[in-house]
C-alpha positions in Angstrom: 17.3 -56.0 15.2 16.1 -53.1 13.1 14.4 -49.8 15.1 11.9 -48.4 13.0 10.4 -45.0 14.1 7.6 -43.1 12.8 7.2 -39.6 14.2 3.9 -38.2 13.8 2.6 -34.7 15.0 0.6 -36.4 17.7 1.9 -39.9 18.1 5.3 -41.9 17.6 5.0 -45.5 16.5 8.1 -47.4 17.0 8.8 -50.8 16.0 11.5 -53.5 16.3 12.1 -56.0 13.3 13.7 -59.2 13.5 14.3 -59.7 9.6 10.9 -59.1 7.8 8.9 -59.7 10.8 7.7 -57.0 13.2 8.5 -58.4 16.6 7.5 -55.7 19.1 5.8 -52.3 18.3 4.9 -49.4 20.7 3.1 -46.1 20.7 3.8 -42.8 22.4 2.8 -39.4 22.5 5.1 -37.1 20.3 6.8 -34.4 22.5 8.3 -31.8 19.9 10.8 -30.5 22.6 12.1 -33.9 23.6 15.9 -34.2 23.6 18.1 -37.1 22.5 18.4 -38.1 26.2 14.7 -37.9 27.1 14.2 -40.1 23.8 16.7 -42.5 25.1 14.9 -42.9 28.4 11.5 -43.4 26.9 12.6 -45.9 24.3 14.8 -47.7 27.0 11.7 -48.3 29.0 9.8 -49.6 25.9 12.6 -51.8 25.0 13.0 -53.1 28.7 9.0 -54.0 28.9 9.6 -56.4 25.9 12.9 -57.9 27.5 15.3 -55.9 25.2 17.8 -53.1 25.3 19.7 -51.0 22.9 22.3 -53.7 22.5 19.8 -55.9 20.6 19.4 -53.1 17.7 21.9 -53.2 14.8 20.2 -50.6 12.8 17.7 -48.0 12.7 15.4 -45.8 10.3 13.4 -42.6 11.3 10.6 -41.0 9.6 9.5 -37.7 11.1 7.1 -34.9 10.2 8.5 -32.8 13.3 11.7 -31.4 11.9 13.3 -30.3 15.4 13.1 -34.2 16.4 15.3 -35.3 13.5 18.6 -34.3 14.9 17.6 -35.5 18.4 16.9 -39.1 16.9 20.2 -38.8 15.0 22.2 -38.3 18.2 20.3 -41.0 20.1 21.1 -43.5 17.4 24.8 -42.5 16.9 25.1 -42.9 20.8 23.1 -46.2 21.4 22.4 -48.0 18.1 25.1 -50.1 16.5 25.1 -50.3 12.7 23.5 -47.9 10.2 21.2 -45.0 11.1 18.9 -43.8 8.1 16.7 -40.8 8.1 13.8 -40.7 5.4 14.4 -37.8 3.0 15.3 -36.9 -0.5 18.7 -38.7 -0.4 17.2 -42.2 0.4 16.5 -44.5 -2.4 12.6 -45.5 -2.3 12.5 -47.5 -5.4 9.3 -45.4 -6.3 9.3 -42.6 -9.0 8.1 -39.3 -7.5 5.7 -37.7 -10.0 4.9 -34.4 -8.4 6.2 -31.0 -8.6 7.9 -30.5 -5.5 8.9 -33.8 -4.1 10.9 -32.3 -1.3 8.0 -30.9 0.2 6.4 -34.3 0.4 6.1 -35.5 4.0 8.3 -38.4 4.8 5.6 -40.6 6.4 3.5 -40.4 3.0 6.1 -41.6 0.8 6.7 -44.3 3.3 3.1 -45.4 3.1 3.2 -45.4 -0.7 6.1 -47.6 -1.0 4.5 -50.1 1.7 1.3 -50.0 -0.1 2.6 -50.7 -3.4 4.8 -53.7 -2.2 1.7 -54.9 -0.6 -0.6 -55.0 -3.6 1.6 -54.7 -6.6 -0.7 -52.4 -8.4 -2.6 -49.2 -8.4 -3.4 -48.2 -4.6 -4.4 -45.6 -2.2 -2.8 -45.4 1.3 -5.5 -43.5 3.5 -3.5 -42.8 6.8 -6.1 -41.5 9.7 -3.7 -39.4 11.9 -3.6 -35.9 12.9 -4.6 -35.2 9.5 -6.2 -37.7 6.8 -3.5 -38.4 4.2 -4.5 -40.1 0.9 -1.3 -41.0 -1.2 -1.9 -42.4 -4.8 0.4 -45.0 -6.5 -0.1 -46.0 -10.1 -0.3 -49.6 -11.5 3.3 -49.0 -12.7 4.5 -48.0 -9.1 4.7 -44.2 -9.4 3.7 -41.9 -6.8 1.1 -39.8 -8.4 0.5 -37.3 -5.5 -2.4 -37.1 -2.9 -5.0 -35.2 -0.7 -4.6 -34.0 2.9 -8.0 -34.1 4.5 -9.0 -33.1 7.9 -8.3 -35.4 11.1 -10.8 -36.6 13.3 -10.7 -37.5 16.8 -13.2 -40.2 17.7 -14.8 -41.3 21.2 -17.6 -43.7 21.9 -20.2 -40.8 22.0 -18.9 -39.5 18.6 -19.7 -43.0 17.3 -23.0 -43.3 18.7 -23.9 -39.9 17.4 -23.3 -40.7 14.1 -20.2 -38.3 13.5 -18.0 -41.1 12.6 -20.3 -42.2 10.1 -20.4 -38.9 8.6 -16.6 -38.6 8.4 -16.4 -42.1 6.8 -18.8 -40.7 4.1 -16.3 -37.9 3.5 -13.4 -40.5 3.1 -15.7 -42.5 0.8 -16.2 -39.5 -1.3 -12.7 -38.6 -1.6 -11.5 -42.4 -2.6 -14.3 -42.2 -5.2 -12.9 -39.1 -6.9 -9.5 -40.4 -6.8 -10.7 -43.7 -8.4 -12.4 -41.9 -11.1 -8.9 -40.2 -12.0 -7.1 -43.6 -12.5 -7.2 -45.9 -15.4 -7.6 -48.9 -12.7 -9.6 -49.2 -9.8 -6.9 -48.9 -6.9 -6.8 -51.1 -3.6 -7.5 -48.6 -0.8 -5.5 -49.4 2.4 -6.2 -47.5 5.5 -3.4 -47.0 8.3 -2.8 -44.8 11.3 -4.1 -44.7 14.8 -7.7 -44.3 13.9 -7.9 -46.8 10.9 -9.4 -49.7 12.8 -12.4 -47.3 14.2 -13.2 -45.4 10.8 -12.3 -47.8 8.2 -15.2 -50.6 9.3 -17.7 -47.7 8.5 -16.3 -46.9 5.0 -17.3 -48.5 1.8 -14.2 -47.7 -0.3 -11.7 -49.4 2.2 -10.2 -52.9 1.1 -7.6 -53.4 3.6 -6.7 -52.1 7.1 -3.0 -52.3 8.2 -2.0 -50.2 11.3 1.6 -51.2 11.0 1.8 -50.0 7.2 4.2 -47.3 7.9 6.6 -49.2 10.0 6.7 -52.1 7.3 7.6 -49.3 4.7 10.2 -48.1 6.8 11.7 -51.5 6.9 11.5 -51.8 3.0 13.4 -48.5 2.6 16.1 -49.4 5.3 16.7 -52.7 3.3 16.9 -50.7 0.1 19.6 -48.4 1.2 21.6 -50.1 4.3 
């Protein structure tokens, strides 16, 4: 079983794959100062709730935008996970040419989303990740990462939705998506992901698909390319 961990600034999304099937997934609050031992305790609890333990894991891949947690996850996996441990970064194969000036500055989660989006649609696409910030990542029809846009994040409550704030934010997303589409030769498929995707995407006119598990699926794809 493969452990896939997507560490965001606010939330960490954890998945356990049996082959290509995502068997379990969990979300927990990201604690930037957490030690390997504290991460072990949290993950052990989540695994146990699903009838699993670390012995069921035979590989792991981690993508993190919180740099100080990268060595902690490496220590966790070294001690408790048999098999390969991979951290998403420039040394890993992604199968996707990166056509930006400074690829080393590209957030790990963004390239993971791009890989998963292209694998899903097989053509021009944009992943729209509704997280702490709203990330738009653009892939050409030939499967090249072309760059993207980092927009503001949004915290949604029932009151905000009723007041129309969420509709206004959806309009901002549509505006950016339409500008991106104008720059591409083919109309891309827009795929929404992230913790707020299922709240905002239905209010957008440009979003074609919603997949809250997109990043985890991308992590599995990259693990399979490299392990």
